[in-house]
C-alpha positions in Angstrom: 38.2 -121.1 -27.2 37.4 -123.7 -29.9 40.8 -125.4 -29.5 40.2 -125.8 -25.8 36.8 -127.3 -26.3 38.2 -129.7 -28.9 40.7 -130.9 -26.4 37.9 -131.8 -24.1 36.4 -134.1 -26.8 33.6 -131.8 -28.0 34.5 -132.8 -31.6 34.7 -129.2 -32.8 37.2 -128.1 -35.4 39.4 -125.1 -34.8 38.7 -121.8 -36.7 41.3 -120.6 -39.1 43.9 -118.5 -37.3 43.6 -114.8 -37.7 46.3 -112.2 -37.4 46.2 -110.0 -34.2 45.9 -106.4 -34.8 49.2 -104.7 -35.3 50.5 -102.9 -32.2 51.6 -100.0 -34.4 48.3 -99.6 -36.1 47.5 -96.1 -37.1 45.4 -94.1 -34.6 41.9 -93.3 -35.1 41.4 -90.2 -37.2 40.8 -86.9 -35.5 37.5 -85.3 -36.5 37.3 -81.7 -37.7 36.1 -79.1 -35.3 32.4 -78.4 -35.3 31.3 -75.0 -34.1 29.3 -75.1 -31.0 27.3 -72.5 -28.9 28.3 -71.6 -25.3 25.2 -73.5 -24.0 26.5 -76.7 -25.5 29.9 -76.7 -23.6 30.3 -78.9 -20.5 29.8 -77.0 -17.2 33.3 -78.2 -16.1 35.2 -75.9 -18.4 36.0 -72.8 -16.2 35.3 -70.2 -18.9 36.0 -66.6 -18.0 34.2 -63.9 -19.8 32.1 -64.3 -22.8 32.6 -67.2 -25.3 33.9 -65.8 -28.6 34.5 -69.0 -30.6 34.1 -72.7 -29.4 34.4 -76.0 -31.3 34.2 -79.7 -30.4 36.0 -82.7 -32.0 37.2 -86.1 -31.1 40.6 -87.8 -31.0 42.1 -90.8 -29.2 41.0 -89.4 -25.8 37.3 -88.9 -26.9 35.3 -85.7 -26.9 37.4 -82.5 -27.0 36.6 -79.0 -26.6 38.4 -75.7 -27.6 37.1 -72.5 -26.4 38.1 -68.8 -26.9 36.6 -66.2 -24.6 37.1 -62.5 -23.6 36.0 -60.5 -20.6 35.0 -56.9 -20.1 38.5 -56.0 -19.3 39.7 -57.3 -22.8 41.6 -60.1 -21.2 41.7 -63.1 -23.6 41.4 -66.7 -22.5 41.8 -70.0 -24.5 41.0 -73.6 -23.2 41.6 -77.0 -24.5 39.6 -79.6 -22.6 38.7 -83.3 -22.9 35.6 -84.9 -21.5 35.9 -87.5 -18.7 33.4 -90.2 -17.9 32.4 -89.2 -14.4 30.9 -87.1 -13.1 28.7 -86.0 -16.0 29.7 -82.7 -17.5 33.3 -83.0 -16.0 36.4 -82.3 -18.1 40.1 -82.3 -17.8 41.6 -79.0 -18.9 44.7 -79.9 -20.8 45.8 -76.3 -21.4 44.7 -72.8 -20.5 46.2 -69.6 -22.1 45.6 -66.2 -21.0 46.6 -62.8 -22.5 46.0 -60.2 -19.9 45.5 -56.6 -20.7 48.1 -55.3 -18.2 48.7 -51.7 -17.6 47.8 -49.6 -20.6 47.5 -45.8 -20.2 46.5 -45.5 -23.9 44.0 -47.1 -26.2 43.9 -50.9 -25.7 42.4 -53.3 -28.2 42.4 -57.1 -28.2 40.6 -59.6 -30.3 40.8 -63.2 -31.5 41.1 -63.7 -35.3 37.7 -64.6 -36.5 37.6 -68.1 -38.0 41.1 -69.0 -36.9 40.1 -71.7 -34.4 40.4 -75.1 -35.7 41.4 -78.8 -34.8 43.5 -81.2 -36.7 46.1 -84.0 -36.3 49.0 -82.8 -38.5 51.6 -85.2 -36.9 49.2 -88.2 -37.2 49.6 -89.4 -33.5 45.9 -89.6 -32.8 46.0 -86.6 -30.5 44.4 -83.5 -31.8 46.1 -80.1 -32.0 44.1 -76.9 -31.9 45.3 -73.6 -33.4 44.1 -70.1 -33.2 45.3 -66.5 -33.6 44.8 -63.2 -31.8 45.9 -59.6 -31.9 46.3 -56.8 -29.3 47.8 -53.5 -28.8 48.3 -50.6 -26.4 48.8 -47.6 -28.6 48.2 -44.0 -29.1 49.2 -43.8 -32.6 48.9 -45.6 -35.9 51.0 -48.7 -35.4 50.7 -52.5 -36.1 49.2 -54.6 -33.4 51.0 -57.5 -31.6 50.1 -60.8 -33.4 50.2 -64.4 -32.0 49.5 -67.7 -33.6 49.3 -70.6 -31.1 49.1 -74.5 -31.5 48.1 -76.5 -28.5 48.6 -80.3 -28.2 48.4 -82.7 -25.2 48.9 -79.7 -22.9 52.0 -78.3 -24.8 52.0 -74.9 -26.4 53.9 -73.7 -29.5 53.7 -70.1 -30.6 54.6 -67.6 -33.3 55.1 -64.0 -31.8 55.4 -60.9 -33.9 53.3 -58.0 -35.3 50.8 -57.6 -38.1 51.3 -55.5 -41.3 49.2 -52.5 -41.1 48.0 -50.8 -44.4 46.7 -47.3 -44.1 45.9 -45.9 -47.5 49.2 -46.0 -49.5 51.3 -46.5 -46.4 52.4 -49.8 -45.0 53.7 -50.3 -41.5 55.6 -53.4 -40.2 57.4 -56.3 -42.0 55.4 -59.4 -40.8 58.5 -61.0 -39.0 57.9 -63.5 -36.3 59.7 -65.6 -33.7 58.7 -69.3 -33.4 58.9 -71.1 -30.1 58.1 -74.7 -29.2 58.2 -76.1 -32.8 61.6 -77.6 -32.6 60.4 -81.1 -33.1 57.2 -80.4 -34.8 57.9 -79.2 -38.4 54.4 -79.9 -39.7 52.8 -77.9 -36.9 55.3 -75.0 -37.7 54.1 -75.2 -41.4 50.7 -75.0 -40.4 51.2 -72.0 -38.0 53.1 -70.1 -40.6 50.2 -70.7 -43.1 47.7 -69.3 -40.5 50.1 -66.4 -39.7 50.2 -65.3 -43.4 46.5 -65.8 -43.8 45.8 -63.0 -41.2 48.9 -61.0 -41.3 47.7 -57.9 -43.2 45.2 -55.5 -41.6 43.9 -52.8 -44.0 42.4 -49.7 -42.3 41.7 -47.8 -45.4 42.7 -44.1 -46.0 
């Protein structure tokens, strides 16, 4: 601007040249998830059942929401959504995950692991990942529940599948083994998922 005006004879001197921002500048940091109440969630998130856990956080897209819910049939639902400008309250659901009850003639239980929902940017690409865990079982005896740890990012899903270790008095059931899926190009996400897995692996029932 100043060079152009000088060329027209305005007698202005040009300002010192400054470097343009690097195209590969690091992305804006992802904020940690803040717990929110169901009433604070945008109406555009198609939540089924009752909200169990919910957080909000920001990344390169703007305001994000991660929601875990459960209905009266003990189906589990998880949503990762990002707010859009218009209309007010509208969101784009990047990923929805469902764990249906299915047919179970025995005792069925399902629950999200309390406090497991979080947001982070472990691969430092400016897009947040959300992670959480849940356990479920259809059983008529004393046996470990199925156990899953999930990491969602940009609509993609990575998961650890296995079963918990159940401790009943002096007895211990299960070995804690898991099968990873979707982490082939995301070693940092796998490391985080494994840490979350270990944190909630053992369930003590007492004796």
